[in-house]
N, CA, C and O atoms as a Maestro MAE file, in Angstrom:
{
 s_m_m2io_version
 :::
 2.0.0
}

f_m_ct {
 s_m_title
 :::
 protein
 m_atom[252] {
  # First column is atom index #
  i_m_mmod_type
  r_m_x_coord
  r_m_y_coord
  r_m_z_coord
  i_m_residue_number
  s_m_chain_name
  s_m_pdb_residue_name
  s_m_pdb_atom_name
  i_m_atomic_number
  :::
  1 25 119.667 116.990 72.545 1 A "UNK " " N  " 7
  2 3 118.725 116.661 73.588 1 A "UNK " " CA " 6
  3 2 119.219 115.433 74.355 1 A "UNK " " C  " 6
  4 15 119.560 114.409 73.762 1 A "UNK " " O  " 8
  5 25 119.250 115.556 75.658 2 A "UNK " " N  " 7
  6 3 119.692 114.456 76.507 2 A "UNK " " CA " 6
  7 2 118.508 113.589 76.908 2 A "UNK " " C  " 6
  8 15 117.363 114.041 76.918 2 A "UNK " " O  " 8
  9 25 118.800 112.360 77.231 3 A "UNK " " N  " 7
  10 3 117.760 111.484 77.774 3 A "UNK " " CA " 6
  11 2 117.686 111.688 79.276 3 A "UNK " " C  " 6
  12 15 118.713 111.779 79.948 3 A "UNK " " O  " 8
  13 25 116.482 111.758 79.796 4 A "UNK " " N  " 7
  14 3 116.298 111.859 81.237 4 A "UNK " " CA " 6
  15 2 116.494 110.472 81.851 4 A "UNK " " C  " 6
  16 15 116.006 109.479 81.310 4 A "UNK " " O  " 8
  17 25 117.198 110.402 82.967 5 A "UNK " " N  " 7
  18 3 117.516 109.107 83.591 5 A "UNK " " CA " 6
  19 2 116.304 108.429 84.204 5 A "UNK " " C  " 6
  20 15 116.218 107.201 84.205 5 A "UNK " " O  " 8
  21 25 115.368 109.209 84.724 6 A "UNK " " N  " 7
  22 3 114.240 108.633 85.455 6 A "UNK " " CA " 6
  23 2 112.924 108.966 84.778 6 A "UNK " " C  " 6
  24 15 112.758 110.033 84.188 6 A "UNK " " O  " 8
  25 25 111.987 108.025 84.877 7 A "UNK " " N  " 7
  26 3 110.643 108.202 84.333 7 A "UNK " " CA " 6
  27 2 109.704 108.626 85.455 7 A "UNK " " C  " 6
  28 15 109.999 108.432 86.634 7 A "UNK " " O  " 8
  29 25 108.583 109.199 85.077 8 A "UNK " " N  " 7
  30 3 107.557 109.508 86.061 8 A "UNK " " CA " 6
  31 2 107.131 108.210 86.734 8 A "UNK " " C  " 6
  32 15 106.917 107.200 86.065 8 A "UNK " " O  " 8
  33 25 107.010 108.239 88.049 9 A "UNK " " N  " 7
  34 3 106.628 107.055 88.801 9 A "UNK " " CA " 6
  35 2 107.793 106.238 89.322 9 A "UNK " " C  " 6
  36 15 107.596 105.368 90.170 9 A "UNK " " O  " 8
  37 25 109.024 106.498 88.832 10 A "UNK " " N  " 7
  38 3 110.199 105.768 89.338 10 A "UNK " " CA " 6
  39 2 110.444 106.090 90.796 10 A "UNK " " C  " 6
  40 15 110.214 107.215 91.240 10 A "UNK " " O  " 8
  41 25 110.912 105.099 91.541 11 A "UNK " " N  " 7
  42 3 111.338 105.285 92.927 11 A "UNK " " CA " 6
  43 2 112.832 105.586 92.917 11 A "UNK " " C  " 6
  44 15 113.606 104.923 92.226 11 A "UNK " " O  " 8
  45 25 113.229 106.601 93.696 12 A "UNK " " N  " 7
  46 3 114.634 106.998 93.783 12 A "UNK " " CA " 6
  47 2 114.998 107.238 95.242 12 A "UNK " " C  " 6
  48 15 114.126 107.410 96.094 12 A "UNK " " O  " 8
  49 25 116.293 107.245 95.514 13 A "UNK " " N  " 7
  50 3 116.779 107.546 96.855 13 A "UNK " " CA " 6
  51 2 117.594 108.837 96.791 13 A "UNK " " C  " 6
  52 15 118.373 109.049 95.862 13 A "UNK " " O  " 8
  53 25 117.401 109.687 97.788 14 A "UNK " " N  " 7
  54 3 118.158 110.927 97.893 14 A "UNK " " CA " 6
  55 2 119.486 110.584 98.562 14 A "UNK " " C  " 6
  56 15 119.508 110.092 99.690 14 A "UNK " " O  " 8
  57 25 120.582 110.841 97.870 15 A "UNK " " N  " 7
  58 3 121.906 110.422 98.335 15 A "UNK " " CA " 6
  59 2 122.240 110.960 99.728 15 A "UNK " " C  " 6
  60 15 122.751 110.214 100.563 15 A "UNK " " O  " 8
  61 25 121.969 112.209 99.986 16 A "UNK " " N  " 7
  62 3 122.368 112.845 101.244 16 A "UNK " " CA " 6
  63 2 121.614 112.298 102.450 16 A "UNK " " C  " 6
  64 15 122.212 112.085 103.505 16 A "UNK " " O  " 8
  65 25 120.314 112.069 102.310 17 A "UNK " " N  " 7
  66 3 119.499 111.679 103.467 17 A "UNK " " CA " 6
  67 2 119.127 110.200 103.498 17 A "UNK " " C  " 6
  68 15 118.805 109.660 104.556 17 A "UNK " " O  " 8
  69 25 119.171 109.544 102.336 18 A "UNK " " N  " 7
  70 3 118.725 108.165 102.256 18 A "UNK " " CA " 6
  71 2 117.218 108.025 102.130 18 A "UNK " " C  " 6
  72 15 116.701 106.909 102.064 18 A "UNK " " O  " 8
  73 25 116.503 109.154 102.097 19 A "UNK " " N  " 7
  74 3 115.045 109.123 101.954 19 A "UNK " " CA " 6
  75 2 114.668 108.617 100.567 19 A "UNK " " C  " 6
  76 15 115.377 108.859 99.591 19 A "UNK " " O  " 8
  77 25 113.549 107.916 100.494 20 A "UNK " " N  " 7
  78 3 113.059 107.377 99.226 20 A "UNK " " CA " 6
  79 2 111.887 108.226 98.761 20 A "UNK " " C  " 6
  80 15 111.001 108.570 99.543 20 A "UNK " " O  " 8
  81 25 111.896 108.555 97.481 21 A "UNK " " N  " 7
  82 3 110.831 109.356 96.910 21 A "UNK " " CA " 6
  83 2 110.383 108.798 95.578 21 A "UNK " " C  " 6
  84 15 111.016 107.902 95.020 21 A "UNK " " O  " 8
  85 25 109.285 109.337 95.074 22 A "UNK " " N  " 7
  86 3 108.736 108.961 93.773 22 A "UNK " " CA " 6
  87 2 108.820 110.160 92.841 22 A "UNK " " C  " 6
  88 15 108.449 111.269 93.224 22 A "UNK " " O  " 8
  89 25 109.303 109.948 91.619 23 A "UNK " " N  " 7
  90 3 109.403 111.019 90.637 23 A "UNK " " CA " 6
  91 2 107.999 111.377 90.156 23 A "UNK " " C  " 6
  92 15 107.279 110.535 89.620 23 A "UNK " " O  " 8
  93 25 107.618 112.659 90.359 24 A "UNK " " N  " 7
  94 3 106.303 113.114 89.911 24 A "UNK " " CA " 6
  95 2 106.411 114.263 88.908 24 A "UNK " " C  " 6
  96 15 105.400 114.726 88.380 24 A "UNK " " O  " 8
  97 25 107.640 114.724 88.646 25 A "UNK " " N  " 7
  98 3 107.854 115.781 87.666 25 A "UNK " " CA " 6
  99 2 109.303 115.770 87.209 25 A "UNK " " C  " 6
  100 15 110.192 115.297 87.917 25 A "UNK " " O  " 8
  101 25 109.526 116.305 85.997 26 A "UNK " " N  " 7
  102 3 110.886 116.341 85.448 26 A "UNK " " CA " 6
  103 2 111.086 117.664 84.726 26 A "UNK " " C  " 6
  104 15 110.152 118.210 84.139 26 A "UNK " " O  " 8
  105 25 112.321 118.176 84.774 27 A "UNK " " N  " 7
  106 3 112.667 119.391 84.048 27 A "UNK " " CA " 6
  107 2 114.018 119.174 83.373 27 A "UNK " " C  " 6
  108 15 114.965 118.683 83.987 27 A "UNK " " O  " 8
  109 25 114.084 119.544 82.118 28 A "UNK " " N  " 7
  110 3 115.300 119.376 81.319 28 A "UNK " " CA " 6
  111 2 115.765 120.753 80.871 28 A "UNK " " C  " 6
  112 15 114.955 121.572 80.438 28 A "UNK " " O  " 8
  113 25 117.074 121.014 80.973 29 A "UNK " " N  " 7
  114 3 117.629 122.317 80.646 29 A "UNK " " CA " 6
  115 2 118.750 122.182 79.621 29 A "UNK " " C  " 6
  116 15 119.407 121.144 79.535 29 A "UNK " " O  " 8
  117 25 118.956 123.229 78.855 30 A "UNK " " N  " 7
  118 3 120.000 123.209 77.827 30 A "UNK " " CA " 6
  119 2 121.407 123.254 78.430 30 A "UNK " " C  " 6
  120 15 122.300 122.549 77.960 30 A "UNK " " O  " 8
  121 25 121.611 124.066 79.455 31 A "UNK " " N  " 7
  122 3 122.960 124.275 79.990 31 A "UNK " " CA " 6
  123 2 123.078 123.936 81.474 31 A "UNK " " C  " 6
  124 15 123.903 124.515 82.181 31 A "UNK " " O  " 8
  125 25 122.269 123.017 81.938 32 A "UNK " " N  " 7
  126 3 122.309 122.618 83.343 32 A "UNK " " CA " 6
  127 2 121.810 121.185 83.455 32 A "UNK " " C  " 6
  128 15 121.193 120.660 82.529 32 A "UNK " " O  " 8
  129 25 122.081 120.558 84.594 33 A "UNK " " N  " 7
  130 3 121.614 119.182 84.748 33 A "UNK " " CA " 6
  131 2 120.101 119.150 84.935 33 A "UNK " " C  " 6
  132 15 119.490 120.131 85.359 33 A "UNK " " O  " 8
  133 25 119.521 118.025 84.615 34 A "UNK " " N  " 7
  134 3 118.085 117.832 84.758 34 A "UNK " " CA " 6
  135 2 117.691 117.853 86.229 34 A "UNK " " C  " 6
  136 15 118.493 117.527 87.105 34 A "UNK " " O  " 8
  137 25 116.448 118.242 86.485 35 A "UNK " " N  " 7
  138 3 115.892 118.250 87.838 35 A "UNK " " CA " 6
  139 2 114.666 117.361 87.884 35 A "UNK " " C  " 6
  140 15 113.984 117.161 86.879 35 A "UNK " " O  " 8
  141 25 114.396 116.830 89.075 36 A "UNK " " N  " 7
  142 3 113.253 115.939 89.278 36 A "UNK " " CA " 6
  143 2 112.461 116.403 90.490 36 A "UNK " " C  " 6
  144 15 113.029 116.714 91.537 36 A "UNK " " O  " 8
  145 25 111.145 116.446 90.336 37 A "UNK " " N  " 7
  146 3 110.251 116.750 91.446 37 A "UNK " " CA " 6
  147 2 109.892 115.433 92.103 37 A "UNK " " C  " 6
  148 15 109.352 114.534 91.459 37 A "UNK " " O  " 8
  149 25 110.197 115.320 93.403 38 A "UNK " " N  " 7
  150 3 109.955 114.083 94.136 38 A "UNK " " CA " 6
  151 2 108.845 114.285 95.161 38 A "UNK " " C  " 6
  152 15 108.719 115.351 95.765 38 A "UNK " " O  " 8
  153 25 108.047 113.240 95.342 39 A "UNK " " N  " 7
  154 3 107.079 113.181 96.429 39 A "UNK " " CA " 6
  155 2 107.647 112.197 97.437 39 A "UNK " " C  " 6
  156 15 107.957 111.058 97.090 39 A "UNK " " O  " 8
  157 25 107.787 112.638 98.697 40 A "UNK " " N  " 7
  158 3 108.369 111.788 99.725 40 A "UNK " " CA " 6
  159 2 107.770 112.127 101.080 40 A "UNK " " C  " 6
  160 15 107.135 113.168 101.244 40 A "UNK " " O  " 8
  161 25 107.973 111.248 102.041 41 A "UNK " " N  " 7
  162 3 107.552 111.489 103.419 41 A "UNK " " CA " 6
  163 2 108.804 111.863 104.206 41 A "UNK " " C  " 6
  164 15 109.783 111.117 104.227 41 A "UNK " " O  " 8
  165 25 108.759 113.042 104.861 42 A "UNK " " N  " 7
  166 3 109.941 113.503 105.606 42 A "UNK " " CA " 6
  167 2 110.034 112.805 106.968 42 A "UNK " " C  " 6
  168 15 109.178 111.991 107.317 42 A "UNK " " O  " 8
  169 25 111.074 113.131 107.727 43 A "UNK " " N  " 7
  170 3 111.317 112.474 109.013 43 A "UNK " " CA " 6
  171 2 110.197 112.706 110.024 43 A "UNK " " C  " 6
  172 15 110.015 111.912 110.946 43 A "UNK " " O  " 8
  173 25 109.448 113.795 109.851 44 A "UNK " " N  " 7
  174 3 108.333 114.092 110.742 44 A "UNK " " CA " 6
  175 2 107.048 113.395 110.302 44 A "UNK " " C  " 6
  176 15 106.012 113.530 110.954 44 A "UNK " " O  " 8
  177 25 107.112 112.654 109.200 45 A "UNK " " N  " 7
  178 3 105.950 111.931 108.701 45 A "UNK " " CA " 6
  179 2 105.038 112.744 107.806 45 A "UNK " " C  " 6
  180 15 103.927 112.315 107.497 45 A "UNK " " O  " 8
  181 25 105.497 113.922 107.384 46 A "UNK " " N  " 7
  182 3 104.694 114.785 106.518 46 A "UNK " " CA " 6
  183 2 105.030 114.566 105.053 46 A "UNK " " C  " 6
  184 15 106.190 114.344 104.704 46 A "UNK " " O  " 8
  185 25 104.026 114.629 104.202 47 A "UNK " " N  " 7
  186 3 104.219 114.512 102.762 47 A "UNK " " CA " 6
  187 2 104.875 115.774 102.242 47 A "UNK " " C  " 6
  188 15 104.454 116.881 102.578 47 A "UNK " " O  " 8
  189 25 105.906 115.615 101.423 48 A "UNK " " N  " 7
  190 3 106.650 116.732 100.850 48 A "UNK " " CA " 6
  191 2 106.779 116.560 99.357 48 A "UNK " " C  " 6
  192 15 106.790 115.443 98.838 48 A "UNK " " O  " 8
  193 25 106.876 117.689 98.670 49 A "UNK " " N  " 7
  194 3 107.227 117.710 97.248 49 A "UNK " " CA " 6
  195 2 108.393 118.674 97.113 49 A "UNK " " C  " 6
  196 15 108.306 119.831 97.526 49 A "UNK " " O  " 8
  197 25 109.502 118.186 96.523 50 A "UNK " " N  " 7
  198 3 110.696 119.018 96.426 50 A "UNK " " CA " 6
  199 2 111.490 118.657 95.171 50 A "UNK " " C  " 6
  200 15 111.532 117.497 94.761 50 A "UNK " " O  " 8
  201 25 112.123 119.676 94.564 51 A "UNK " " N  " 7
  202 3 112.960 119.479 93.381 51 A "UNK " " CA " 6
  203 2 114.368 119.087 93.800 51 A "UNK " " C  " 6
  204 15 114.909 119.622 94.768 51 A "UNK " " O  " 8
  205 25 114.964 118.137 93.055 52 A "UNK " " N  " 7
  206 3 116.333 117.690 93.292 52 A "UNK " " CA " 6
  207 2 117.082 117.641 91.967 52 A "UNK " " C  " 6
  208 15 116.506 117.321 90.927 52 A "UNK " " O  " 8
  209 25 118.380 117.963 92.014 53 A "UNK " " N  " 7
  210 3 119.240 117.806 90.844 53 A "UNK " " CA " 6
  211 2 119.432 116.324 90.543 53 A "UNK " " C  " 6
  212 15 119.362 115.481 91.438 53 A "UNK " " O  " 8
  213 25 119.672 116.024 89.286 54 A "UNK " " N  " 7
  214 3 119.933 114.647 88.856 54 A "UNK " " CA " 6
  215 2 121.060 114.010 89.667 54 A "UNK " " C  " 6
  216 15 120.984 112.834 90.024 54 A "UNK " " O  " 8
  217 25 122.089 114.775 89.953 55 A "UNK " " N  " 7
  218 3 123.256 114.219 90.666 55 A "UNK " " CA " 6
  219 2 122.984 113.954 92.147 55 A "UNK " " C  " 6
  220 15 123.797 113.316 92.815 55 A "UNK " " O  " 8
  221 25 121.854 114.434 92.669 56 A "UNK " " N  " 7
  222 3 121.519 114.250 94.086 56 A "UNK " " CA " 6
  223 2 120.727 112.991 94.369 56 A "UNK " " C  " 6
  224 15 120.478 112.666 95.530 56 A "UNK " " O  " 8
  225 25 120.324 112.272 93.320 57 A "UNK " " N  " 7
  226 3 119.466 111.100 93.515 57 A "UNK " " CA " 6
  227 2 120.007 109.889 92.760 57 A "UNK " " C  " 6
  228 15 120.740 110.020 91.780 57 A "UNK " " O  " 8
  229 25 119.627 108.713 93.242 58 A "UNK " " N  " 7
  230 3 120.013 107.436 92.616 58 A "UNK " " CA " 6
  231 2 118.753 106.621 92.385 58 A "UNK " " C  " 6
  232 15 117.790 106.720 93.145 58 A "UNK " " O  " 8
  233 25 118.764 105.824 91.345 59 A "UNK " " N  " 7
  234 3 117.631 104.953 91.065 59 A "UNK " " CA " 6
  235 2 117.582 103.769 92.010 59 A "UNK " " C  " 6
  236 15 118.600 103.346 92.559 59 A "UNK " " O  " 8
  237 25 116.379 103.242 92.190 60 A "UNK " " N  " 7
  238 3 116.154 102.033 92.971 60 A "UNK " " CA " 6
  239 2 115.679 100.960 91.991 60 A "UNK " " C  " 6
  240 15 114.800 101.214 91.167 60 A "UNK " " O  " 8
  241 25 116.252 99.780 92.080 61 A "UNK " " N  " 7
  242 3 115.864 98.696 91.175 61 A "UNK " " CA " 6
  243 2 114.362 98.421 91.310 61 A "UNK " " C  " 6
  244 15 113.859 98.229 92.418 61 A "UNK " " O  " 8
  245 25 113.658 98.404 90.188 62 A "UNK " " N  " 7
  246 3 112.231 98.118 90.173 62 A "UNK " " CA " 6
  247 2 112.029 96.610 90.177 62 A "UNK " " C  " 6
  248 15 112.722 95.881 89.469 62 A "UNK " " O  " 8
  249 25 111.086 96.154 90.969 63 A "UNK " " N  " 7
  250 3 110.807 94.704 91.055 63 A "UNK " " CA " 6
  251 2 109.722 94.311 90.087 63 A "UNK " " C  " 6
  252 15 109.353 93.139 90.016 63 A "UNK " " O  " 8
  :::
 }
 m_bond[251] {
  # First column is bond index #
  i_m_from
  i_m_to
  i_m_order
  :::
  1 1 2 1
  2 2 3 1
  3 3 4 2
  4 3 5 1
  5 5 6 1
  6 6 7 1
  7 7 8 2
  8 7 9 1
  9 9 10 1
  10 10 11 1
  11 11 12 2
  12 11 13 1
  13 13 14 1
  14 14 15 1
  15 15 16 2
  16 15 17 1
  17 17 18 1
  18 18 19 1
  19 19 20 2
  20 19 21 1
  21 21 22 1
  22 22 23 1
  23 23 24 2
  24 23 25 1
  25 25 26 1
  26 26 27 1
  27 27 28 2
  28 27 29 1
  29 29 30 1
  30 30 31 1
  31 31 32 2
  32 31 33 1
  33 33 34 1
  34 34 35 1
  35 35 36 2
  36 35 37 1
  37 37 38 1
  38 38 39 1
  39 39 40 2
  40 39 41 1
  41 41 42 1
  42 42 43 1
  43 43 44 2
  44 43 45 1
  45 45 46 1
  46 46 47 1
  47 47 48 2
  48 47 49 1
  49 49 50 1
  50 50 51 1
  51 51 52 2
  52 51 53 1
  53 53 54 1
  54 54 55 1
  55 55 56 2
  56 55 57 1
  57 57 58 1
  58 58 59 1
  59 59 60 2
  60 59 61 1
  61 61 62 1
  62 62 63 1
  63 63 64 2
  64 63 65 1
  65 65 66 1
  66 66 67 1
  67 67 68 2
  68 67 69 1
  69 69 70 1
  70 70 71 1
  71 71 72 2
  72 71 73 1
  73 73 74 1
  74 74 75 1
  75 75 76 2
  76 75 77 1
  77 77 78 1
  78 78 79 1
  79 79 80 2
  80 79 81 1
  81 81 82 1
  82 82 83 1
  83 83 84 2
  84 83 85 1
  85 85 86 1
  86 86 87 1
  87 87 88 2
  88 87 89 1
  89 89 90 1
  90 90 91 1
  91 91 92 2
  92 91 93 1
  93 93 94 1
  94 94 95 1
  95 95 96 2
  96 95 97 1
  97 97 98 1
  98 98 99 1
  99 99 100 2
  100 99 101 1
  101 101 102 1
  102 102 103 1
  103 103 104 2
  104 103 105 1
  105 105 106 1
  106 106 107 1
  107 107 108 2
  108 107 109 1
  109 109 110 1
  110 110 111 1
  111 111 112 2
  112 111 113 1
  113 113 114 1
  114 114 115 1
  115 115 116 2
  116 115 117 1
  117 117 118 1
  118 118 119 1
  119 119 120 2
  120 119 121 1
  121 121 122 1
  122 122 123 1
  123 123 124 2
  124 123 125 1
  125 125 126 1
  126 126 127 1
  127 127 128 2
  128 127 129 1
  129 129 130 1
  130 130 131 1
  131 131 132 2
  132 131 133 1
  133 133 134 1
  134 134 135 1
  135 135 136 2
  136 135 137 1
  137 137 138 1
  138 138 139 1
  139 139 140 2
  140 139 141 1
  141 141 142 1
  142 142 143 1
  143 143 144 2
  144 143 145 1
  145 145 146 1
  146 146 147 1
  147 147 148 2
  148 147 149 1
  149 149 150 1
  150 150 151 1
  151 151 152 2
  152 151 153 1
  153 153 154 1
  154 154 155 1
  155 155 156 2
  156 155 157 1
  157 157 158 1
  158 158 159 1
  159 159 160 2
  160 159 161 1
  161 161 162 1
  162 162 163 1
  163 163 164 2
  164 163 165 1
  165 165 166 1
  166 166 167 1
  167 167 168 2
  168 167 169 1
  169 169 170 1
  170 170 171 1
  171 171 172 2
  172 171 173 1
  173 173 174 1
  174 174 175 1
  175 175 176 2
  176 175 177 1
  177 177 178 1
  178 178 179 1
  179 179 180 2
  180 179 181 1
  181 181 182 1
  182 182 183 1
  183 183 184 2
  184 183 185 1
  185 185 186 1
  186 186 187 1
  187 187 188 2
  188 187 189 1
  189 189 190 1
  190 190 191 1
  191 191 192 2
  192 191 193 1
  193 193 194 1
  194 194 195 1
  195 195 196 2
  196 195 197 1
  197 197 198 1
  198 198 199 1
  199 199 200 2
  200 199 201 1
  201 201 202 1
  202 202 203 1
  203 203 204 2
  204 203 205 1
  205 205 206 1
  206 206 207 1
  207 207 208 2
  208 207 209 1
  209 209 210 1
  210 210 211 1
  211 211 212 2
  212 211 213 1
  213 213 214 1
  214 214 215 1
  215 215 216 2
  216 215 217 1
  217 217 218 1
  218 218 219 1
  219 219 220 2
  220 219 221 1
  221 221 222 1
  222 222 223 1
  223 223 224 2
  224 223 225 1
  225 225 226 1
  226 226 227 1
  227 227 228 2
  228 227 229 1
  229 229 230 1
  230 230 231 1
  231 231 232 2
  232 231 233 1
  233 233 234 1
  234 234 235 1
  235 235 236 2
  236 235 237 1
  237 237 238 1
  238 238 239 1
  239 239 240 2
  240 239 241 1
  241 241 242 1
  242 242 243 1
  243 243 244 2
  244 243 245 1
  245 245 246 1
  246 246 247 1
  247 247 248 2
  248 247 249 1
  249 249 250 1
  250 250 251 1
  251 251 252 2
  :::
 }
}
């Protein structure tokens, strides 16, 4: 069993877009990388929920 990098409520940045989201769900798999459900505001200002691979996101230092 692997440890998940992010906890629920952590703030992360999506590498490709630079958008910041909050982790609201996590999925762990035996033969694939972990996925995270993020809540974020898109460029149009709409609230979105979308799954991202672990390798697509980076943590943001918590203050």
